[in-house]
C-alpha positions in Angstrom: 0.0 0.0 0.0 1.3 3.4 -0.9 0.2 6.9 0.3 -0.8 9.2 -2.5 -1.8 12.5 -0.8 -3.5 14.2 2.1 -6.8 15.9 1.2 -8.2 18.6 3.4 -11.8 17.7 2.7 -12.9 14.2 3.8 -15.9 14.3 1.4 -13.5 15.0 -1.5 -11.4 12.1 -0.5 -14.4 9.8 -0.4 -15.5 11.0 -3.8 -12.0 10.2 -5.2 -12.2 6.7 -3.6 -15.7 6.2 -5.1 -14.4 7.0 -8.6 -11.3 4.8 -8.3 -13.6 1.9 -7.2 -15.6 2.3 -10.5 -12.2 2.1 -12.3 -11.3 -1.1 -10.6 -8.5 0.4 -8.5 -8.6 -0.2 -4.8 -7.9 2.8 -2.6 -8.5 3.6 1.0 -8.2 6.5 3.4 -7.4 7.3 7.0 -9.2 10.2 8.6 -7.2 12.8 10.6 -9.6 15.4 12.1 -10.7 17.4 9.1 -8.4 15.8 6.6 -7.8 12.4 5.1 -4.8 10.4 4.0 -5.4 8.6 0.7 -3.7 5.3 -0.1 -3.7 3.0 -3.1 -3.8 -0.6 -2.1 -1.8 -2.1 -4.9 1.6 -0.4 -5.6 1.3 -1.4 -9.2 -1.7 1.0 -9.5 0.1 3.9 -7.9 1.1 5.8 -11.1 -2.4 5.6 -12.6 -4.0 6.5 -9.3 -1.8 9.5 -8.9 -2.6 10.7 -12.4 -6.3 10.5 -11.7 -5.7 12.3 -8.3 -4.0 15.2 -10.1 -7.0 15.6 -12.4 -9.4 15.3 -9.4 -7.6 18.0 -7.5 -7.7 20.3 -10.5 -11.3 19.5 -11.4 -13.1 18.3 -8.3 -16.5 19.1 -9.6 -16.1 17.1 -12.8 -19.5 15.3 -13.3 -17.8 11.9 -13.5 -16.8 12.1 -9.8 -20.3 13.0 -8.8 -21.7 10.2 -10.9 -19.4 7.6 -9.3 -20.8 8.4 -5.9 -24.3 8.2 -7.2 -23.6 4.9 -8.9 -22.2 3.4 -5.7 -25.1 4.7 -3.6 -22.9 7.0 -1.5 -24.7 10.3 -1.9 -26.0 10.4 1.6 -22.8 11.7 3.1 -23.5 15.4 2.7 -23.1 18.1 0.2 -21.4 17.0 -3.0 -19.8 20.4 -3.4 -16.3 19.5 -2.1 -14.1 22.3 -3.4 -12.2 22.4 -0.1 -11.6 26.2 0.2 -8.4 28.1 0.0 -6.1 25.3 1.0 -7.3 23.1 -1.8 -6.5 25.9 -4.2 -2.9 25.8 -2.9 -2.8 22.1 -3.4 -4.2 22.5 -6.9 -1.4 25.0 -7.6 1.3 22.6 -6.3 -0.2 19.5 -8.0 -0.1 21.1 -11.4 3.5 22.4 -11.1 6.5 20.1 -10.9 9.7 21.0 -8.9 11.4 22.9 -11.7 8.3 24.9 -12.5 8.0 25.9 -8.8 11.7 26.7 -8.4 11.7 29.1 -11.4 8.4 30.5 -10.3 9.8 31.3 -6.9 13.1 32.6 -8.2 11.3 35.1 -10.5 8.9 36.2 -7.8 11.6 36.5 -5.2 13.9 38.6 -7.4 11.0 40.8 -8.4 10.1 41.5 -4.8 13.7 42.3 -3.9 14.2 44.5 -6.9 11.2 46.6 -5.7 12.5 46.7 -2.1 15.6 48.8 -2.9 17.9 46.1 -4.5 17.2 46.8 -8.1 20.6 48.0 -9.1 22.7 45.2 -7.5 20.4 42.4 -8.8 20.2 43.9 -12.3 24.0 44.4 -12.4 24.6 40.8 -11.3 22.0 39.0 -13.5 21.6 41.2 -16.6 23.1 40.1 -20.0 26.7 40.9 -20.8 27.1 44.7 -21.2 29.4 44.2 -24.3 30.9 41.6 -26.5 34.2 41.9 -24.7 32.5 40.9 -21.4 31.5 37.6 -23.0 35.1 36.4 -22.5 34.5 36.4 -18.7 33.5 33.3 -16.8 30.1 34.7 -15.9 28.2 32.2 -18.1 25.0 32.6 -16.1 24.4 35.9 -17.9 23.3 34.0 -21.0 20.1 32.9 -19.2 19.8 34.9 -16.0 18.0 37.9 -17.6 15.1 35.4 -18.0 14.5 35.7 -14.3 14.2 39.5 -14.2 10.9 41.3 -14.5 10.1 45.0 -14.4 6.4 45.5 -13.8 3.4 43.8 -12.2 1.8 43.1 -15.6 5.1 41.7 -16.9 5.6 39.2 -14.1 2.0 38.2 -13.7 1.6 37.5 -17.4 4.8 35.5 -17.6 4.4 33.5 -14.4 0.8 32.5 -15.1 1.8 31.1 -18.5 5.0 29.5 -17.0 3.0 27.8 -14.3 0.4 26.4 -16.7 2.6 25.5 -19.7 5.7 24.6 -17.7 3.7 22.4 -15.3 2.0 20.7 -18.2 5.3 19.9 -19.9 7.0 18.8 -16.7 4.1 16.5 -15.8 3.9 14.9 -19.3 7.6 15.0 -20.4 9.6 15.3 -17.2 11.8 17.9 -15.6 14.7 17.3 -18.0 12.6 18.3 -21.0 11.4 21.4 -19.3 15.0 22.3 -18.3 16.2 21.8 -21.9 13.5 24.1 -23.1 14.3 26.7 -20.4 18.0 26.8 -21.2 17.8 26.8 -25.0 14.9 29.3 -25.0 16.9 31.5 -22.7 20.4 31.4 -24.2 19.6 31.6 -27.9 16.9 34.3 -27.9 18.8 36.4 -25.3 21.9 36.3 -27.5 20.0 37.3 -30.6 18.4 40.2 -28.7 21.8 41.4 -27.5 23.4 41.2 -30.9 20.5 43.0 -32.7 19.3 45.5 -30.1 21.5 45.6 -27.0 21.8 44.2 -23.4 18.9 46.0 -21.7 16.2 43.4 -21.5 14.8 40.7 -19.2 11.8 38.5 -18.5 10.5 35.0 -18.9 8.6 35.8 -22.1 10.9 34.1 -24.5 10.7 30.9 -22.6 6.9 31.3 -22.4 6.7 31.6 -26.1 8.9 28.5 -26.5 6.6 26.6 -24.2 3.5 27.8 -26.1 5.0 26.8 -29.4 6.2 23.4 -28.1 2.8 22.5 -26.4 0.8 23.7 -29.4 2.8 21.8 -32.1 3.2 18.7 -29.9 -0.5 18.6 -29.6 -1.0 18.8 -33.3 1.6 16.2 -34.2 1.1 13.7 -31.4 -2.1 14.2 -29.4 -1.6 11.0 -27.4 1.2 12.7 -25.5 -1.4 14.7 -23.6 0.0 18.1 -24.6 -2.0 20.8 -26.5 -2.9 24.4 -26.6 -6.2 25.6 -28.2 -5.9 27.4 -31.4 -7.5 30.6 -30.0 -4.9 30.8 -27.2 -2.1 30.3 -29.7 -3.7 32.9 -31.9 -3.7 35.3 -28.9 0.0 34.7 -28.3 0.8 35.4 -32.0 -1.4 38.5 -31.9 0.5 39.8 -28.8 3.8 39.0 -30.6 2.7 41.1 -33.6 1.6 44.0 -31.3 5.1 44.0 -29.8 6.7 44.5 -33.1 4.3 47.3 -34.0 5.4 49.0 -30.7 1.8 50.0 -29.7 1.5 48.4 -26.2 3.6 50.6 -24.0 7.3 50.2 -23.1 9.6 48.7 -25.6 9.5 44.8 -25.5 12.2 42.3 -26.3 10.5 41.2 -29.4 13.3 39.2 -30.8 13.4 37.2 -27.6 9.7 36.4 -28.1 10.1 35.5 -31.8 13.2 33.3 -31.4 11.7 31.7 -28.2 8.7 30.7 -30.3 11.0 29.3 -33.0 12.9 27.2 -30.4 9.7 25.7 -29.0 8.4 24.9 -32.5 11.6 23.3 -33.6 12.0 21.2 -30.5 8.4 20.0 -30.7 9.0 19.1 -34.4 12.0 17.1 -33.5 10.5 15.4 -30.5 7.2 14.5 -32.1 7.4 12.9 -35.5 3.9 13.2 -37.1 2.0 9.9 -36.8 0.8 8.5 -40.1 -2.9 7.8 -40.3 
């Protein structure tokens, strides 16, 4: 028997157990005051049970979970609305994001807060791109990707971190931390270098990586839907529209448009290489 998680809402835990019973997977729980420890009985079922649990935490009111309780005649245990309040929202956030997604998220947020608490200059000087070509001969190799962690406005960081959490968490869940790390590094180094060569060293943000993730998830979903990746065409269209607006310079402060463009190209290329199109 293997422990899967601790759910704050006991009714939610029971709904999960009900659904797993309809799937032929035996699970059980141990109550602890207002929470419940959830276990899968057979270790061989652990991976499948955890996958279902992640979906359950993200979509607790999916009709199929309600239906499972009805089918098993267990609807007399109280209200079927088992969202679980604020703590379940936190669990939802953590379940969706893998370790690398969370580390980058925390690093960006922490640096942004420090930069707005009087430490802007030392942080920017330490993590910005190389000031000149001559400085590239130094051993400060982190400067190729560290500007990706810097943000300069609330809108800038909120937009980037929301997309990073969603797309990065999806890739890390489906493809693993190594694939997300590869995307992060390549989509930082290459676009940042192009932006420096063509425009200059004053830029920062996770946007290039976000565009890489969007391109990767979208094309992977088109070429190999069974991988569980995908981005709806309207959302991809919005990303492209936002990219075009940046080049037209009509949405406020100057943006690192080449970072966005080459980040998108990196994501599309890696998705193309990773997902040979399946023949019908």
